[in-house]
N, C-alpha and C positions, 0 to 999 in steps of 0.2 A: 370653813370658820377657821383661823390663824391665830396662834398664840405666839405671841412676840418678848415679849421677856416678863418675868418677875423680881421684884424686892421684897427682901422680909428686911422688917427694922425693929428694934426693940424698944423700948416705951420712952425711952431716951431718944433716938432716932439715931443709932448708931443703927452702920447696916448690916442685918448677921450675914445677907446672903446674896448673891445676881446672880439668874442668871437668864439666860436669852435662846431661844429657838429660831422662827424665824422671821428674823429683824430683819432690812435693809438697810435700813439710813440709820444714819448715828449721828448724836445728838451736833457735834464740831469741840464737843469740853470733856473732858475727864469722865473714869464712870465716878469718882468723888464727890464729885463736884457736879453732874448728872441726877444722882441720887439727894443731897444738899438740899437743891430747887426740888425734887420732887417729896420729899420731908417736906419742906417748908408749905412747897405748894397744899398739900395734904390739912398737914394743918391751921391752914386760914380756911383754907371749902369748910373744914369740922366746925372751924368756930364760926361762921359762915353762914351755915345749917342750922348748926343749933340758937343762931339768933335770929336768922328771920323766917324760919319754917310757919308756917299759923298754925302746925299741932306740933304737938307734941315726939319730938325726932325720938322714939326710941329705940329703933337700930342707927339712926344719925344718917350719916352718907355712905354710902354706898358702894357710888358709881358715877361715873361723868362719860358722856361721849362727841365726839368732834363728829367731821362729816368721813374724818381719814382714822380715828382709833379709839376705840373705849380704854376710860381705862376700869379697874374693880376691887372694890377695897371688903377690905375683912381687916376691923380686929378684938383680939381674943379680950378673954377677964381679964389676963396680967399685961395684955399694951403691947401687945404681940404686932404691930400692923403686916396683912402682903397684900402687898401689888404687883397688881398683873393687869399689863395691857396688852389686851387683841384688837382683833378689828371690830366693824360695828356689827356683824350679823350673831357675835358669842350667844347665846343661852345657854341657862342655869348655869352662871359663873361661879356664884355664891355657894351650893351644893360645892363646886368640884373644890374651892377654896375652901371649904370647911371639911371638907375630903382629904383635900393634902393636911391639916393642920393635923388631924388624929389621924391619918392611919403613916404619913410623913413625917412630916414634922415632929410630931410624940414620939413614932416606933424610931426613927436614925438619930435623933437630936436632942430631947431633953433626955431619952434611955441612953443614951452615949455616955459613960463615964470618966471619957477624956472630956469631954468638951463644958466649959467652965460662958456658966449665964453670960452675957452683955460680949460674951466676944463671935469675930467671925465663924463660921462652921469651913470647916473644912474637909471635913470627913469625905471620903469616895464614898463609901455606900451610899452617904445621904444622896449625894450627885449622882449616882447612878438610879439607886430606886424614883428621883423627883424626874430624873428623866424618863424614867420605864412611863411612869404615869403621868407624866405630860403629853407623852408620845400614846399612852392607849387612850385619852380621853377624848370623847366625843369632839372634846374643841379645839383638837391638835391638826394642824391642817399647810397647806403651802395653798395658800392662794396669792394671784397672779393676778395687783392693781395697775 
């Protein structure tokens, strides 16, 4: 299983953080443009799911899968949005995202007195801890496609 890249957005759609690990293909647009496209797509999918679902979508949109990758989504009560791209075989990503939020984001960003909410995260400690967390997860790996 492989983790490709991660976006973290605030409730207003500002990209707070981006990281990549085993991403081999680039989109051909700038990272900022790709982030805007990703956020816009998420906004549309969430709206579609809430309107078209035959049941009360308590958890709403969680992921979608193509034949080449899967996009996993978690939104916190405060509106933070975690978007993780993986290969299609990835399992238990919801738990991984919840742990990423509670063990890494809260510990190394929220509790950082130098970070201002709504601004991009530049903490090297957060970057290091996130990288360690991802690389130690069962989902991390390199898969030849």
